[in-house]
VOGU-3710 file (C-alpha; in Angstrom, 3 decimals, decimal comma):
1> mfqsvvskil> -16,418/-25,606/23,917  -18,484/-23,041/22,006  -16,445/-20,224/23,584  -13,231/-21,939/22,523  -14,368/-22,107/18,899  -15,546/-18,496/18,952  -12,281/-17,292/20,491  -10,262/-19,153/17,832  -12,356/-17,602/15,070  -11,977/-14,128/16,585
11> fslvalvssl> -8,225/-14,602/16,982  -7,952/-15,711/13,329  -10,017/-12,736/12,202  -7,869/-10,288/14,191  -4,690/-11,876/12,786  -6,028/-11,591/9,242  -7,033/-7,943/9,650  -3,665/-7,124/11,218  -1,725/-8,756/8,395  -3,822/-6,940/5,782
21> alascgslmp> -3,198/-3,645/7,555  0,542/-4,281/7,657  0,582/-5,293/3,992  -1,178/-2,095/2,971  1,295/-0,006/4,980  4,161/-1,622/3,105  2,797/-0,374/-0,191  2,717/3,198/1,167  6,398/3,096/1,999  8,671/4,475/-0,704
31> keapgpvydv> 10,419/1,726/-2,622  14,177/1,560/-2,541  15,772/2,932/-5,679  17,352/0,239/-7,847  21,103/-0,019/-7,644  23,383/0,932/-10,495  23,283/-1,257/-13,602  26,451/-2,307/-15,394  27,192/-3,786/-18,784  29,068/-6,868/-17,597
41> rsavvvsgpk> 31,449/-8,029/-20,335  33,106/-11,076/-18,711  33,801/-12,792/-15,413  36,623/-14,758/-13,900  36,334/-16,935/-10,792  39,279/-17,301/-8,409  39,786/-18,969/-5,050  42,214/-20,566/-2,653  43,298/-24,208/-2,891  40,565/-25,718/-0,692
51> vppavlagvg> 37,567/-24,780/-2,846  36,084/-27,682/-4,834  36,784/-27,354/-8,589  33,111/-28,132/-9,358  32,062/-24,978/-7,490  34,542/-22,794/-9,394  33,697/-24,252/-12,800  29,959/-24,184/-12,064  29,972/-20,521/-11,056  32,147/-19,519/-14,006
61> drvnkainat> 30,020/-21,369/-16,551  26,703/-20,106/-15,192  27,747/-16,470/-14,803  29,344/-16,332/-18,252  26,211/-17,871/-19,829  24,157/-15,202/-18,058  26,482/-12,459/-19,328  26,157/-13,750/-22,898  22,352/-13,956/-22,595  21,972/-10,410/-21,234
71> vrkevyprvv> 21,158/-7,712/-23,755  21,336/-4,081/-22,676  19,239/-1,552/-24,602  20,849/1,424/-22,922  24,481/2,365/-22,424  25,857/1,461/-18,986  29,396/1,432/-17,606  31,232/-1,603/-18,999  32,780/-3,831/-16,339  34,491/-7,167/-15,866
81> ltirvvsvak> 33,801/-9,215/-12,743  36,343/-10,880/-10,517  34,459/-13,395/-8,390  36,428/-14,557/-5,345  35,243/-17,658/-3,542  36,786/-16,760/-0,189  35,775/-19,962/1,598  33,529/-22,988/1,305  32,277/-25,042/4,251  30,551/-28,346/3,554
91> eqgydksqss> 28,645/-30,920/5,586  27,259/-28,436/8,087  24,125/-28,692/10,182  22,745/-31,530/12,237  22,210/-33,721/9,170  25,393/-32,624/7,346  23,351/-31,445/4,352  24,269/-27,740/4,371  27,054/-25,972/2,544  28,049/-22,330/2,696
101> akitvdaasv> 30,355/-20,054/0,769  31,695/-16,548/1,344  31,936/-14,570/-1,874  33,441/-11,230/-2,907  32,751/-9,760/-6,343  34,689/-6,802/-7,763  33,404/-4,981/-10,827  36,290/-3,256/-12,602  35,874/-0,713/-15,365  36,796/-1,980/-18,825
111> ddgtviavsq> 38,091/1,495/-19,705  40,681/2,042/-16,978  40,607/-1,004/-14,679  39,451/0,807/-11,557  37,132/-1,130/-9,269  33,808/0,691/-9,323  31,663/-1,756/-7,351  32,257/-4,403/-4,690  29,754/-6,903/-3,358  30,303/-9,310/-0,470
121> fevlsrsnls> 27,826/-11,982/0,560  27,415/-15,441/1,975  25,407/-18,183/0,298  23,823/-21,155/2,047  22,597/-24,269/0,281  21,159/-27,621/1,228  21,437/-30,959/-0,529  20,647/-34,469/0,621  22,867/-35,799/-2,170  26,543/-35,207/-1,479
131> dasdeilaen> 27,324/-35,632/-5,198  25,079/-32,690/-6,067  26,041/-30,341/-3,238  28,817/-28,556/-5,188  26,532/-27,957/-8,187  23,719/-26,668/-5,989  26,107/-24,329/-4,189  27,464/-23,101/-7,551  23,916/-22,396/-8,768  23,041/-20,483/-5,596
141> isarirsift> 26,194/-18,360/-5,882  25,507/-17,697/-9,574  21,882/-16,791/-8,901  22,981/-14,214/-6,352  25,471/-12,692/-8,794  22,839/-12,618/-11,560  20,512/-10,794/-9,192  23,096/-8,253/-8,033  24,269/-7,386/-11,560  20,845/-7,679/-13,254
151> lspgse> 21,871/-10,485/-15,585  19,553/-12,775/-17,525  19,444/-16,373/-16,292  21,002/-17,720/-19,498  20,166/-21,053/-21,028  21,441/-24,370/-19,785
//
């Protein structure tokens, strides 16, 4: 029994030292340069007919509030966002509490309309309340867009 306790303590100590060593190596690695920053002026959300209206309205409201709350102190390329909700799948998983959405965001130049940035991603969300699942999915999509385009969260 004593050997079992000692071996568990030694294993824990080795695991701790290993994780500290790995953590210190991560700080030696060069950090990835931040992506380009844009002065987002407005956003529009579009989709096909099978996307819940609460998701579209929720994303549009949240992203536009974030755009209005974001103040840029430097001059960046001015863009407008077209957010495409490509697909939404609801009631996934063994307990039917997961939703997912595939999103494409185009950033078009305000000056000449050319698309200068494109982002594609998938968002997963979970809700035990079916009434709230569309709002939670909309918030998760909006949070991802705020992160990608360096937007302030905005006020509710």
